[in-house]
C-alpha positions, 0 to 999 in steps of 0.5 A: 696637925697630925704628927707636925706638933696636927662619935662614938655613942655614949655607950660601951664597946666590947672588943677583943676581950677588953672594954672600952668606954665613950670616945670622944663625941660627935661634937668633940671630933667635929670641932677639931676638925673644923680647927684643922681643915674646917671640915675638908675631908678633901682638903689638900693645901700642898703643906704635907698634910691631908684631909679633915684630920690633917694627917702626915703620910708617916702617920697616916701609913702608922695607923693602917691608912693607904695612899693618900688621907685626903682621897680616902672616904670621910669613913676611913678618915674618921676611922684612922683619926679613932685608931689615933686617939686610941694609940695617941690620945689627943696630943698629935692635934695641937688644935684639941688643945685650942678647942679645949678637948679633954681625954677619957678613958679611951685615949692611949688605950691601944684598944682597936675599933671594931669597925670605921665610921664611929666619930659618925655615929656608927654604921659607916654612915656620918652623923645628920649633923655632921654631913659630907662637905659640900661641893665649893660654892660658884663665885659671886658678884665678879668674884674670880673663880675660886683656885681650888686651894686654900692659902694659909700664913706663909703661901705665895701664890700669884692667885693671891694678887687678885683676892688682896688686891680686891681687899685693898680696894675695900679698905683692909691696906693690901696691896697684891703681893701675893705673899700671906703675910700677917697683914693678910691674915690679919684681914682675913680675920676681919673680913671672916668676922664682919662676914659672919664666916668661921673665923679661922684665918685663912681663905677658903671659897667662902672667904674667897667669894666674901671679898666680893661681896656686895654686902657682908652677912650678918654677923654671926650668933654667939659661938657655942662653948664648944667652939673654936674662936682664936684671940682677937687684938682687942680682947688680948689688949694688943697695944694698949700698954697694959697687959691682960692678967698673967694666967697663972702658969709658965709656957714653955717650948711644946706647949699649946694654950689659948693664952698663949695666943695673946702673948704672941699677938702682942710680941708680933705687935711688937715686930717679932712676927708673931702671929697667934697661933696659940702654939709655942714652937721654935719661932716663938721660942726665939721671939721670947729670947730674944724679947727677954734679952732685950729686956734685961730678962734672963734669956730662958725662953720660959713665959713667965709672969715677969716676960708677960708683963713686959710684952705689953708694959716693958 
């Protein structure tokens, strides 16, 4: 998300006496948007972040935006995101690290893009492979109408109760509390994987309808190498008592890494309240320090090899 942590064609652009090389590709931007917002330019979940790139208002205005980001056109949002990239690189977006995006010579160059719409291939239009978001699908097979907002970890809503009860009826162990906690997130991930949806961990219109679907969609094809696929408990060996290979690096507050998802999921399974975001924030640090104290490890908050192994074997 922008500020919370938050294509040009491969030809050079001459801008104001300076030359910009190749900005991120259309695929890079698409992967970022899918991770941040499931590519929804009109999204507003009420959490203070808006639109396809999850701008907060102060960051949006710092790159020349006005009004609310999610009310701006897709071309406008693309343009403001490109300005932000040229000012600060990928650093404003945690998802850039999760997806594995790399910066190029334009990152932090401070060169102002000449016209909006560059992420879609120029000319103010979006690339054919990246259409504007479609309208929410109509409910099927008896599903209640989609409430018109996404639900994420930490949300509480009366509208969530019916979805949770339906998932409970399908055997996912939910009872309809109206609170989106770790158990609900685990059920969301499992349903999305089973139904062939993007495995993103929050409830959008397709995931809402899938809970009432008569039959799950076929398993999705293998994700492309650039796709964002959150770590699973199975892949992370959660609860097995056997630690995955040490990733040969320490993790400290502010880091973002795929490997962190496994460590967080394992601590979460031991009651430390982590869900596997891949971002080392305040909650992860508090959990790491508490865990280190319980294991007689120096409570530095740094995830080193000893702390990593102890999460599974301690």
